[in-house]
C-alpha positions as CSV (number, residue, x, y, z in Angstrom):
1,M,106.3,73.0,108.7
2,L,107.5,72.1,105.3
3,H,110.9,73.8,105.2
4,S,112.2,76.0,102.4
5,L,109.7,75.4,99.5
6,S,111.5,76.9,96.5
7,S,110.1,75.5,93.3
8,Q,107.0,73.8,91.9
9,E,109.1,70.9,90.5
10,E,110.8,70.2,93.8
11,F,107.5,70.5,95.8
12,D,105.7,68.1,93.4
13,R,108.6,65.6,93.5
14,L,109.0,65.7,97.3
15,Y,105.5,66.2,98.6
16,I,102.9,65.4,96.0
17,N,104.3,62.5,93.9
18,E,105.4,60.6,97.1
19,G,102.1,61.3,98.9
20,I,103.7,63.2,101.7
21,L,101.4,66.1,101.7
22,D,98.3,63.8,101.6
23,Y,99.9,61.9,104.6
24,L,100.4,65.1,106.6
25,R,96.9,66.3,105.8
26,E,95.5,63.0,107.1
27,E,97.7,63.2,110.2
28,K,96.2,66.7,110.8
29,A,92.7,65.4,110.3
30,Q,93.4,62.7,112.9
31,G,94.6,65.4,115.4
32,R,98.3,64.4,115.4
33,I,99.3,67.6,113.7
34,R,97.9,70.9,115.0
35,S,99.0,73.3,112.3
36,L,100.4,72.6,108.9
37,G,102.4,75.3,107.1
38,F,105.6,76.0,105.2
39,S,108.5,78.3,104.8
40,F,109.0,79.9,101.4
41,H,112.0,80.7,99.2
42,G,110.5,80.6,95.7
43,D,108.9,82.9,93.2
44,V,105.5,84.6,93.3
45,P,103.7,82.3,90.8
46,F,104.7,79.2,92.8
47,F,103.6,80.9,96.0
48,Y,100.2,81.8,94.5
49,D,99.7,78.2,93.3
50,L,100.5,76.9,96.8
51,L,97.9,79.1,98.5
52,D,95.3,78.6,95.8
53,R,95.6,74.8,95.6
54,Y,96.0,73.8,99.3
55,P,94.7,74.9,102.7
56,W,97.5,76.1,105.0
57,D,97.4,77.1,108.7
58,F,100.4,79.4,108.3
59,C,103.3,80.2,106.1
60,M,106.7,81.8,106.8
61,I,107.9,84.4,104.3
62,Q,110.7,86.9,104.0
63,L,109.1,90.2,104.8
64,N,110.8,93.5,105.2
65,Y,110.4,97.0,103.8
66,A,113.4,96.7,101.4
67,D,111.9,93.6,99.7
68,W,108.4,95.1,99.5
69,N,106.8,95.6,96.1
70,E,103.6,97.5,95.6
71,P,100.5,96.2,93.7
72,G,101.2,96.1,90.0
73,E,104.9,96.5,90.5
74,A,106.7,93.5,89.1
75,P,108.8,91.5,91.6
76,S,112.5,92.2,90.8
77,G,115.8,92.1,92.6
78,G,114.3,90.1,95.4
79,R,111.4,92.6,95.9
80,Q,108.3,90.4,96.2
81,A,107.3,90.6,99.8
82,G,104.3,92.8,99.0
83,D,102.9,90.2,96.6
84,L,103.4,87.3,99.1
85,Y,101.9,89.3,101.9
86,R,98.8,90.4,99.9
87,K,98.2,86.8,98.9
88,C,98.3,85.6,102.5
89,R,95.8,88.3,103.4
90,E,93.5,87.3,100.5
91,K,93.6,83.6,101.7
92,D,93.5,84.5,105.4
93,V,96.7,82.6,106.1
94,P,98.6,83.8,109.2
95,I,102.2,84.9,108.5
96,F,105.4,84.1,110.3
97,V,108.1,86.6,109.2
98,M,111.7,85.7,108.6
99,E,114.4,88.2,107.7
100,P,112.7,91.4,108.9
101,V,116.1,93.0,109.1
102,K,117.3,91.4,105.9
103,G,120.2,89.5,107.4
104,G,121.3,92.6,109.3
105,T,121.4,94.8,106.2
106,L,118.6,97.0,107.5
107,A,120.5,97.6,110.7
108,K,123.3,99.3,108.7
109,L,121.6,101.9,106.5
110,P,122.9,104.7,104.2
111,E,123.5,107.8,106.2
112,S,120.6,109.7,104.6
113,V,118.1,107.0,105.6
114,E,119.5,106.7,109.1
115,T,119.3,110.5,109.5
116,M,115.7,110.6,108.4
117,F,114.8,107.7,110.8
118,H,116.5,109.4,113.7
119,A,114.8,112.7,113.0
120,H,111.5,110.9,113.5
121,S,112.6,108.9,116.6
122,P,116.1,109.6,117.9
123,A,116.1,106.7,120.3
124,A,114.9,104.0,117.9
125,S,117.5,101.8,116.2
126,N,117.4,101.0,112.5
127,A,116.6,97.4,113.4
128,S,113.6,98.4,115.4
129,W,112.1,100.3,112.4
130,A,112.5,97.1,110.3
131,I,111.0,94.7,112.9
132,R,108.2,97.1,113.8
133,F,107.4,97.4,110.1
134,A,106.9,93.7,109.8
135,A,105.0,93.3,113.1
136,S,102.7,96.2,112.1
137,C,101.3,94.3,109.1
138,P,97.9,92.7,109.7
139,E,98.0,88.9,109.5
140,V,101.5,88.8,110.8
141,F,101.4,86.3,113.7
142,M,105.1,86.1,114.6
143,V,108.3,88.0,113.7
144,L,111.5,86.0,113.9
145,S,114.7,88.1,114.0
146,G,118.2,86.7,114.0
147,M,120.4,88.2,116.6
148,S,124.2,88.1,116.9
149,D,124.7,89.0,120.6
150,M,122.9,89.6,123.9
151,Q,122.6,93.4,123.3
152,Q,120.6,92.8,120.1
153,M,118.4,90.3,121.9
154,R,117.7,92.8,124.7
155,E,117.0,95.6,122.2
156,N,114.6,93.4,120.2
157,T,112.7,92.2,123.3
158,S,112.5,95.8,124.7
159,F,110.4,97.2,121.9
160,M,108.4,94.1,121.3
161,Q,107.3,93.5,125.0
162,S,104.9,96.4,124.8
163,F,104.6,96.5,121.0
164,T,103.3,99.7,119.3
165,P,102.5,99.4,115.6
166,L,104.0,102.1,113.4
167,N,101.9,105.2,113.3
168,E,101.0,107.2,110.2
169,T,104.1,109.5,110.4
170,E,106.4,106.5,110.8
171,L,104.7,104.6,108.0
172,A,105.3,107.7,105.8
173,A,109.0,107.6,106.7
174,I,109.1,103.9,105.7
175,E,107.4,104.9,102.4
176,Q,110.2,107.4,101.8
177,V,112.8,104.8,102.5
178,K,111.1,102.3,100.2
179,T,111.2,104.9,97.4
180,I,114.9,105.5,98.0
181,F,115.6,101.8,97.9
182,R,113.6,101.3,94.7
183,G,116.0,103.7,93.0
184,M,119.0,101.7,94.2
185,N,120.4,98.3,93.1
186,L,119.7,96.8,96.5
187,I,120.7,93.5,98.1
188,P,119.3,90.2,96.8
189,C,117.4,87.7,99.0
190,T,119.5,86.6,101.9
191,A,118.8,82.9,101.3
192,A,121.7,81.1,99.8
193,G,121.7,80.9,96.1
194,I,118.6,83.1,95.5
195,A,119.0,86.4,93.8
């Protein structure tokens, strides 16, 4: 995995100009690399270029409902997950998800959102809504969630062991939350230095 691709200039300097990507692709052709992919921390045009110009076996993107943008909605304030996700689907590139709970932010929600979620499913945690949203997206191969303690690990594994995708009612609740978040000046990308 090429880690933390963030700009065209840096990608060209590190991987194209020095021949590293060609080398890795040759290693893959020789069977010494099974899957070649990258983790992404850049903007939408750079992501589109990466997927249009090169074949990839997977990519890792930040995907959560707070960072989601709809078709035609300009990415702003870190909200570009929808564009990245749709491009992966177009190119049939499996997705590894990072930051499904947005650095823990989606585990601590405004009271109005928390109340709405609990009205739908009283036993479900805020984090479970976020992780299940990411895992319910077709093309998502894996969801990576940071955890701070054993209780969080047990909770995450409990609802992922016998995973059930979000149903239509739950997806409608997520849509309501996304609408609320679009009206707020929400948190930027959790990666250091990226707004």
